[in-house]
C-alpha positions in Angstrom: 170.9 141.2 45.7 169.4 139.4 42.7 166.9 141.4 40.8 164.2 139.0 40.9 164.5 138.7 44.8 164.5 142.4 45.2 161.3 142.6 42.9 159.7 140.1 45.2 160.6 141.8 48.4 159.6 145.2 46.9 156.2 143.9 46.2 156.1 142.4 49.9 157.0 145.9 51.2 154.4 147.5 49.1 151.6 145.3 50.6 153.2 146.0 54.0 152.9 149.8 53.5 149.2 149.2 51.9 148.2 147.7 55.2 149.6 150.4 57.5 147.6 153.0 55.1 144.5 151.6 56.2 144.9 152.7 59.6 147.6 155.8 59.4 147.3 158.4 56.6 148.7 160.3 54.8 152.1 159.3 55.9 152.3 155.6 57.0 155.9 156.0 58.0 157.7 159.2 59.5 154.2 160.7 60.2 155.6 163.6 62.0 158.7 165.7 61.4 160.6 169.1 62.0 161.4 170.9 59.1 164.7 172.8 59.1 166.5 175.2 56.5 170.3 175.8 56.3 173.1 175.4 53.8 175.9 172.7 52.8 179.4 173.9 52.8 181.9 171.7 51.1 185.5 171.2 52.9 188.8 170.6 51.4 190.9 167.3 51.4 188.4 164.9 50.5 189.3 162.2 47.8 187.0 161.7 44.8 183.9 159.8 45.4 182.6 159.2 41.7 179.5 161.5 42.4 179.6 164.8 41.2 177.5 166.3 43.9 179.8 165.1 46.6 183.1 166.0 44.6 182.4 169.7 44.5 185.2 172.2 45.4 186.0 173.1 48.7 184.2 176.4 49.6 181.2 175.6 47.5 177.7 176.2 49.4 174.2 175.2 48.5 171.0 175.9 50.1 168.9 173.2 51.7 165.9 172.2 53.4 165.6 169.2 55.9 163.1 167.1 57.7 163.8 165.1 60.8 161.3 162.4 61.7 160.7 159.3 63.9 160.0 156.4 61.5 157.4 154.6 63.4 156.3 157.8 65.6 156.9 155.8 69.0 156.8 158.0 72.0 159.9 159.8 72.6 160.9 157.8 75.7 161.3 154.9 73.4 164.1 154.5 70.6 162.9 155.0 67.2 164.8 154.5 63.7 165.2 158.6 63.1 165.2 159.8 59.5 166.7 162.7 58.0 165.9 163.9 54.7 167.8 166.7 52.7 166.8 168.6 49.7 169.5 170.3 48.3 169.8 173.2 45.7 171.8 171.8 42.6 171.6 175.3 40.7 169.5 176.5 37.8 166.3 175.9 39.8 167.0 172.2 40.3 167.2 170.2 43.4 168.3 166.6 44.6 167.3 164.8 47.5 169.4 162.7 50.1 167.6 160.3 52.5 169.3 159.2 55.6 168.4 157.2 58.6 170.1 156.2 61.9 172.5 152.9 61.2 175.8 151.8 62.5 179.0 153.3 61.3 181.1 150.3 60.7 180.5 147.1 59.0 177.9 145.5 59.2 176.3 148.3 61.2 176.1 150.7 58.1 173.8 148.1 56.4 171.4 147.9 59.3 168.7 150.3 60.5 169.3 151.1 64.2 166.9 152.7 66.4 168.1 155.8 68.5 166.7 157.9 71.3 167.8 161.3 69.8 169.9 162.6 67.0 172.8 163.2 69.4 176.0 161.2 68.2 174.0 159.3 65.9 175.2 158.1 62.5 172.6 158.8 59.7 173.4 156.9 56.3 171.9 156.1 53.1 171.7 152.4 53.9 171.4 151.3 50.3 174.3 152.6 48.6 174.5 154.8 45.3 175.8 153.3 42.0 179.0 154.7 40.7 181.6 153.8 38.0 184.0 152.9 40.8 181.6 150.7 42.9 179.0 151.5 45.7 179.1 154.5 47.7 177.3 155.4 50.8 176.7 159.1 52.3 176.5 159.6 56.0 175.7 162.5 58.3 177.0 162.5 62.0 176.6 165.0 64.8 178.7 165.3 68.2 178.1 168.0 70.9 175.5 168.4 73.4 172.5 166.1 74.0 169.4 166.8 72.1 166.2 166.0 73.2 164.0 163.2 71.6 160.6 164.8 71.3 160.1 166.8 68.0 158.7 169.7 69.9 161.4 169.8 72.4 164.2 169.6 69.7 162.5 172.4 68.0 163.0 174.6 71.1 166.6 173.4 71.5 167.5 174.4 67.9 166.0 177.9 68.3 169.0 178.9 70.2 171.7 176.8 68.4 171.7 175.4 65.0 172.2 171.6 64.0 175.5 171.0 62.7 176.2 167.6 60.7 179.4 166.4 59.0 178.7 164.7 55.8 181.1 161.9 54.6 181.1 159.4 52.1 182.4 155.7 52.0 183.1 153.1 49.3 181.5 149.9 50.1 182.6 148.8 53.4 185.6 151.2 53.3 186.5 154.1 55.7 184.4 157.3 55.8 185.6 160.6 54.1 184.4 163.8 55.3 183.5 166.0 52.5 181.0 168.8 53.6 179.2 170.3 56.8 175.5 171.0 56.7 174.2 173.7 59.0 170.3 173.6 59.8 167.9 175.9 61.7 164.3 175.6 62.4 162.1 176.7 59.4 159.5 179.0 60.4 157.1 177.3 58.0 156.4 173.9 59.5 153.8 172.9 56.8 155.1 169.7 55.3 151.7 168.3 53.9 152.9 168.6 50.4 156.6 168.0 51.0 157.7 164.6 49.7 161.4 163.4 49.6 162.7 160.8 46.9 166.3 160.0 46.7 165.9 157.7 43.5 163.6 160.1 41.4 165.4 163.2 42.6 168.8 161.9 42.6 171.9 164.2 43.5 174.0 165.0 40.4 176.1 162.1 39.6 174.4 159.7 41.8 172.7 156.4 40.3 170.4 153.7 41.8 171.2 150.1 41.4 168.4 148.3 39.6 167.8 146.0 42.5 167.6 149.1 44.7 164.9 150.7 42.6 163.0 147.4 42.5 163.1 146.9 46.4 162.4 150.5 47.4 160.1 152.4 44.7 156.8 150.4 44.7 156.4 150.9 48.6 157.7 154.4 48.3 155.3 155.5 45.8 152.3 154.1 47.4 153.5 155.8 50.7 154.0 159.0 49.2 150.6 158.8 47.4 149.1 158.6 50.9 145.9 157.4 49.7 145.7 153.8 49.8 143.8 153.5 46.5 146.3 151.2 44.7 146.8 148.7 47.7 145.3 146.0 45.6 147.1 144.9 42.5 145.0 144.0 39.2 144.4 140.4 38.8 146.9 140.0 35.9 149.5 141.7 37.8 149.2 139.2 40.7 149.4 136.2 38.4 152.4 137.3 36.9 153.9 138.1 40.4 153.1 134.3 41.6 154.5 133.0 38.2 157.9 134.9 39.0 158.0 133.5 42.4 157.3 129.9 41.2 160.0 130.6 38.7 162.6 131.8 41.2 161.7 129.0 43.7 162.3 126.4 40.8 165.8 127.8 40.0 166.7 127.6 43.6 165.6 124.0 44.3 167.8 123.0 41.2 
């Protein structure tokens, strides 16, 4: 995606989030979630991805927190895009965030958000890839097994007796998925998530980088959504003029 197009779309998304914030605060999307705790354990046999965090030795373990949420917050009888955010311990008091949402597994499905009824047999993926020296890399999580309820309260009850286990994989671009770790999650006794905010760009896992277009597309609306106040929904006049000038410049180039 061209940088200028990403910048324009990023501003559009920011405006949409600003409108939602007028009626839903403090979280305009993924308003309610279930907090989980557990650990990631790396498996043997995976090829190198180019992301240091992914490429850790088999048997390595890392503590993690997680949040499962429905993006729009629709009633549990209706499908919704389900989000899975992981905050993993990277050692020395540091952490990294991995943000996944329900997508397809193949191509073009892995590049599309897909509503699901439950986390059962759903594929969660990064949607927008990480940047590495070897090209774009996606990370995904997938679960198989018994059917789990869609309602978050019912899901909490179901996970009280059996933890949620997900297989983590990576793929280069549109290539095959390579399993590299298993994450095991249990219900967190502390469900207070008022100050918990995930950001996979600002809190990137070691060795992962964001494409500039991804940053421009994602971060303006993300910062506004995480602020949750709606105080900055209206851009300064000078900023709006510069933005409109960029749109005219881009349209002029496209017409040549």
